[in-house]
N, C-alpha and C positions, 0 to 999 in steps of 0.2 A: 885502434882508430887512427887514420892518417892525419897529418898535420892540418890539411885544408878543412876537413870536416870538423876536427877538434876546434879550430879557430872560429868556424861559423857558429858552433854551439856556445862557445865562450862569449862571442859578441852578442848572441841572442840573450844570454843570461845577464850580461852587463847592461844591456839596453832596457831591461824590464823596469828599472827604477828611474829612467830618464825620459826626456821628451822625445828622444830618438824613436822610441816605440810608437809614440802618438803620430808622428809624421808618417811612419810606415803604415800604420792603421788607416790613416787618411788616404794614402795611395791605394791601399787594398780596397777600401770602400768605393773610391772613385773608379778603379779599374773594373770591379765586379758590377758596379752600377751601370757603367757604360756597356759592358758585355750583356747584361740583362736587358737593357733598353734596345740594343741592336737586335738581339734575339726576338724580343717582343715585336718589333717592327717587321722582321722577316716572317714571323708566325702569322701576323695579321695579313700580310701580303699573300701568303700561301693559302689561307682560308678564303680570301676574297677573290683573288685574281688568277691564281695558278690553275692550270688544267689538272684534271684528275690523274693523267698519265705522268705528270711531273711532280705531284705532291709528295710522293714517297721519296724521290731523289732530293728535293729541297728540304724535306723533313730530316733526312740523314745529314745533309750539309748543316742544317740548323744545330744539330747536336754537336757537331765538330766545331762549329763557329764559336760557341760559348767559351770553351777553354782557350782557343786560339786568340780570341779578342781579349780575354782576361790576361792571357800571357803577354800580349802586346802592351796592354795598359800597365801591368806590373813592371815589365821591362823598361818602359819609358820612365816610370816613376823612379825606378832604381837608378837609372842613368842621371836623373835630375838631382837625386839626393846623395849620390855617391861622392860628390865633391866636398861635402862638409859634414857628413855623419855616416855611421854604420848602416848597412842595408842587409844584415845577415838574415833577418826574417823574410825579406823580399826574395833573397836567394833561395830559401827553402820553398817558398810559395811558387816560384818560377819552376823549380824542379817538379813540384806536385802538379802544376798545371800542364807541364810538358808531358808528364806520365798520363794524365787524364786525356790530353789531346791524342796521344798515341793509342790509347785504349779505344777511344771513340772512333778515331780514324780507321783503326784495324777492324772494328766491328762493322762500321759502315761499308768498308771495302768488301768484307766477307759477304755481307748481305747483298751487295750489288753483284758480286761475281757468282755466288752459288744460290740455288733455290732454298727457301726456308725448310729446315729439317731439324730433327732432334740432335744429330751430331754437330750441327752448326752452332746451336745454342751452347752445347757443352764446350766446343772449341773456343767460343767467345769468352766463356768463363776462365778457361785455361790461359788465354792470352792476358786477360785482366789480372789474374793472380800472379802470372809470371812477371809482368811489368811492375806491379806493386812490390813483389818480392825483391826484384833487382834494386828498386829504389830504396827499400828498407835496408838492404845489405849495404847500399852505398852510404846511407845516413849513419849507419853504425860503424862503418869503416871495415866491415868484414868482406866486402866485395873484392878489394885488392888482394887480401890474403887467399881467397878462394881461387882467384885468377892465377896467383903465384903457385898454388898447389897444383892446379891443372897443368901449368907449364912444366912442372917437374916430372909429370908422367910422360915419359918419352918412349918412342918405339920407332921402328924402321918400316917404311912403306917402299918396297922395292929397293932402290939404291939411295933414297933420300931419308932424312930423319924428320920426324914430326912429333908433336905432343898433343895431348888431349885438348888443350885450349885451341890449337890450330884446327883440329877436327870439328869442334863445336862452332868455331867461327865459319868454317866452310859450309857446314850444314845450315847455319843461319843465313849465310849469303845465298845459298841455293834457294831456300824457302822465300826469302825476300824477292829474289829475282823472278822466281815463278809466280809469286804473288803479283808483282808488277806486270808481268807479261799477260797473266790471266785477266787483269783489270783492263789492259789495253785491248785484249781480245774481246771482252764483253762490250767495250765501247764500239769496236768495229762491228760486232754482231748486231747490236741495237740499231746502228746506222743502216746496216744492210736490211734488217727486217722491216725498216720503215720505207724502203725503196719500193713503192707501189708499182712502178713501171716494170718490175721483174715479177715473174710468176713465183708462187709459193715454193715450188720445188727448187727452182734456181736459187732462191734466197736461202733455203735450208741447206742446200749443198754447199753454197759459198760460205755460210756460217761455219759448217763443219770443217771445211778446208782452212778457213782463217784460224780457227781454234787449234787445229793440228800444227799449222805453221808457227803460230806464236809459242805454243808449248815447246816445239822442237827448238826454236831459236832461244827460248828462255833456258832450256836445259843445257844446250851447248855453250851459251854465254856464261851461265853460272859456273859450269865445270871449268871453263877456261880461266875464269877469275880466280878460282881456288887452286889453280895450277895443275889441273888434270889434263893429260895429253889426249885430246879428242881424236887424234889419228888412230887410237886403239879401237875406235868405233868401226873402222873398216873391217877389222877381224870379227868384231861382234856382229856387224851387219851381215857378213857372210854366214855366220853360224845361225843367225836369226832367219835368214832366207831358207837355209836347209830345214830348220825347225818348222817353218811355215809350210814348206813343201811336203813334209811327212806328217807331223803330228797336229799342226794347226790349220790344215787346209780347209776344213769346214768353217772355222772362224774367219779365215781370210776370204773364203768364198762369200760368206754373209756380208762382210764389209764391202767387198767389191759390188755385190748385188745391190746393196743399199745405195751406193752412188749411181749405179745404173738406173734404179727406180727413180731417183731424184732428178736425173738429167734427161731421161727419155720421155718423161711426162706421161707414162702409161698409167700412173696412179699418183694422186696427191691428197693432201689432208682435206677431209670433208667428202671424199668419194665414198659411194655406197658399193660394196663389193661382196661377192660370194666366193669362198675358196675352202675346199675340204669340209663341206657341210657347215661352214661358219658364214653367217650373214651379218653384216654390220657396217659401221662407219669408221673410216680411217681417222683416228684421233692423233696419232703421232707417227712420224717417219724417222726412225733412229738409224744410226750407221749400221747396226747389226741386226735389228729386228724392227717390226712394224706392230703398232698397237691397234687392234681392231675392237672398237666398242660395240658390243652386240646390243640388240634392242631391249634386252632385259636388264641392262646396266652392267653386266659382266664384261671384262676386258680379256681379249685373247692375245697372247704374245706369239707372233708368227715370225720365224726366221726369214730374212729377206731372200735367201736362196730358194725357199719354198714358193715365194711369189714369182720368182723368175722361171723356175723349171716346171711348175704346175699350171694347169688351166685356171685362170681367174676370170670371173664374170664381173665386169665393172658396169654397174647399172647407171652410172652417171659420168661416163667417160667423155662423150661428146656433148651430152645435154644432162642437166640436173634432174629432169623429170624422169619418171619410171612408169612402166606399163604393168598393170595389175589385171589378172583375169579371174572371173568368178564363174565357174561351171555350174549349170543348173539343168534339171530335167523336168519336162512337162508331159502331161498325158497326150495320147493321140487325139483326144476329143477337143483339145485346146485350139483357140483361134491364134495362129502363129503371128499374124500381123499385130493383134492386140498385145500378145506376149512381148514381142520385140519393142513395141511402143512403151510398154510399162517398164521394161528393163532399162531402156534409154532414159526414161523419165526419172527413175530411181537414181541413176548415176548423175544426171544433171542437177538434181536437187541437193546433192551432198556438197557441203562447202569445201571439202578438200579436193574434189574432182575438178580437173581442168575442163574448161569449155572448148578449148582448142588445143590439141585435137579433141573433138567431141566423143563421148562414149558411143560404142557400137555394140549392137546385139547380133549374134551370128548363130546360124544353125550348123551344128557340127556333124551330126549323123542321126539316122533313125535307129535308136537303140533297141535292146531286147524288151525293156519295160516301158520306154517312153522315148520322146524326142530329146536328144542331147543338144543343149545350147550353151552359150556363154556370153557374159557381159565383159567387154574390154574397156577399161578406163585408164586415164593417165593422171598421175599425181605429181605435184611440184616438189614434194618433200619426202623422198623415200627413206631418209634417215630416221623419220618418225615411226616407221614400221607400217604394216598393213593389216595386222590382226584385228585391231579395233575397227578399222575402216570396213573390212569385210563383214564383221559382225553387224555393224550398223546398216550396211547395204542389204545384207541377207534379211535382216529384220524388216526393212522397208519393203523389199520384194515380197516377203511373206504376207505382209498386211495388204499390199496391192493385189496379190493373187487371191487372197481370201475375199476381198471386196468384190472382185470380178468373177468369182467362182471358178478360177483356174486351178486345176488339180495338179499337185506334185506327186507322181506315182511312186509306188514302192514295189519291189520285186514280188511277183506272185507265181506260184508253181502248182501245177495240177499233177497229183500223184495217182497212178494206176497200179493196183496190185494184181499181178498176173498169176494164174494157177491157183487161185483161191476157190474154195467150194462154198457156194451159197448155203446159208443155214436154212 
């Protein structure tokens, strides 16, 4: 155990039987009481006045605010008491509050940067245990011995010498730098996604470019901090270009196609499309692929190159409404004027059918078994599907035809047997 930690523990033990410990307890009670009061005020404000979109962010700040406020109060009390008595217990509490603040700040930042998932919760626990472990090693005095042991493990990297402690410091620096740049990237992304004057596709494309830019800057900056010669990336970039040209051309093509889709506005989130026998709503536009949510709830992952090179029917490209046809056949005995009137009435009476453009009934052809007709309607919400709509309309048409005595024919054949002998 080093001399500083040993002195702190000796002061704590000597203060247990004196009034010094009482003053330190008073400072702790005041500091924690102030922190609890400020957190309670912030919590009341969040519940009463904050918007739903900001409640999560303020809630995360609230969790970080408690240890930071307590740390400030304990530090102020330590400064006031340090002139005339020991403050060893306050020193220990400051280190504990600092560790708690680091844990909660790391957890809040992770939840802000990444979407909630199982690996994120596991990583949060790893961070918490790592910080508490380092603090425990510091209190026991074993941390300095571990650092000294790591420094003794030396090896050569190129022409320079390094040790294991330097490598760990470099890895930690890279992680922290990337962590900070991803946090800045998320701030910029949220700002861009709230820019309503830009289209959804432009916002998504700019968000992806911003994230790539920040990650690139973060990697280069962190590597330069740890002493890595970033000019070596010129060689690596050439090798990567060759690799993309031969082995990764499909992946590169999908990424380029993704940016083309985002920028040319041929498709955007919420559009209803049909491609390769898949019909559904675009729910996500990613850099490499597009997620198509079908009407049965399943999701299809479509590579972006497929949407660029294949024919895609965009049912809501220029307008959100969609055209739906219902073919039907009536007998030659039917009153066609009445049939057309009934078909239009069935369309107009359905709540999902638009009144403008109004439904239309058309004669297609004189078929073999009857007169082929169709009912054409327009709906404002094609993403909801048309199977239930067609069922309801056909049922209404069936009831109307039955009330008016209109016959829906079925194929009939007359069979003659030639060369048979009558009995």
